C-alpha positions as CSV (number, residue, x, y, z in Angstrom):
1,X,6.3,-5.4,-2.2
2,X,5.0,-3.7,1.1
3,X,1.5,-4.0,2.9
4,X,-0.4,-2.5,5.7
5,X,-2.2,0.5,3.6
6,X,-5.6,-2.0,4.0
7,X,-5.5,-1.5,0.3
8,X,-4.0,-2.3,-3.5
9,X,-1.3,-0.2,-4.8
10,X,1.4,-0.6,-8.0
11,X,3.3,3.1,-7.8
12,X,6.4,3.3,-10.7
13,X,8.6,6.2,-10.8
14,X,11.9,6.9,-12.2
15,X,15.1,8.1,-11.2
16,X,18.4,8.8,-12.9
17,X,16.8,6.1,-15.6
18,X,16.0,3.6,-13.0
19,X,12.3,2.3,-13.5
20,X,11.4,1.6,-9.6
21,X,7.8,-0.3,-9.5
22,X,6.3,-0.5,-6.0
23,X,3.4,-2.3,-4.7
24,X,1.2,-1.9,-1.7
25,X,-0.3,-5.4,-0.9
26,X,-1.9,-4.5,2.2
27,X,-5.7,-5.8,2.1
28,X,-5.8,-9.2,2.9
29,X,-8.6,-8.7,5.8
30,X,-10.4,-5.6,5.1
31,X,-9.7,-2.5,2.5
32,X,-10.1,1.3,3.0
33,X,-10.6,3.5,0.1
34,X,-8.9,6.6,1.8
35,X,-6.2,8.0,-0.5
36,X,-4.6,9.9,2.7
37,X,-0.8,9.6,1.4
38,X,-1.9,10.5,-2.3
39,X,-0.4,14.1,-2.4
40,X,3.3,12.3,-1.0
41,X,3.3,10.2,-4.3
42,X,4.3,11.6,-7.5
43,X,2.1,13.1,-10.2
44,X,1.2,9.9,-12.6
45,X,3.0,7.3,-10.6
46,X,0.3,5.9,-9.6
47,X,-0.5,3.6,-11.9
48,X,-3.6,1.0,-9.6
49,X,-5.4,1.4,-6.6
50,X,-8.1,-0.5,-5.0
51,X,-9.6,-0.6,-1.7
52,X,-13.3,-1.4,-2.6
53,X,-14.8,-1.7,1.3
54,X,-17.9,-4.2,0.0
55,X,-15.0,-6.7,-1.0
56,X,-13.1,-8.6,1.6
57,X,-9.6,-7.5,1.0
58,X,-7.4,-9.1,-2.0
59,X,-4.2,-10.0,-1.8
60,X,-1.2,-10.2,-4.8
61,X,-0.1,-13.2,-7.3
62,X,3.5,-13.0,-9.0
63,X,5.1,-14.9,-10.9
64,X,8.3,-14.8,-12.0
65,X,10.2,-16.2,-15.0
66,X,14.2,-15.8,-16.3
67,X,12.0,-13.2,-18.9
68,X,9.6,-11.5,-16.5
69,X,8.1,-10.4,-13.0
70,X,3.8,-10.5,-13.5
71,X,2.1,-9.3,-10.9
72,X,-2.0,-9.9,-10.5
73,X,-3.9,-8.0,-8.1
74,X,-6.7,-10.3,-7.1
75,X,-9.8,-9.5,-5.3
76,X,-11.4,-11.9,-2.1
77,X,-13.3,-12.9,-5.1
78,X,-10.6,-14.3,-7.7
79,X,-11.1,-12.0,-9.7
80,X,-8.0,-10.0,-11.5
81,X,-8.4,-6.1,-11.3
82,X,-5.2,-5.7,-12.5
83,X,-2.0,-7.2,-14.1
84,X,1.6,-5.5,-14.8
85,X,4.6,-7.2,-16.5
86,X,8.3,-6.4,-15.2
87,X,11.0,-6.7,-17.1
88,X,14.5,-7.0,-15.8
89,X,17.1,-4.1,-15.3
90,X,19.5,-3.6,-17.9
91,X,22.6,-2.9,-16.4
């Protein structure tokens, strides 16, 4: 989890058979639709991007239990924009 980009993102990459999910939850007060760093994101890694300047930001909601983690990205009006389930890593 990270913030400060003033948008909401889910990035997913894979290295050596391990999946890495990264969430940018940085739109608590304002949103920025610019994708200035998009060329630094590996092809296919961007699973979700939101930066609607007409709404006053958004947030992430995370639930964790023994079987998985659910991440929901929600706009300032409480509407769910994106949901994903993440299973535990198999070691």
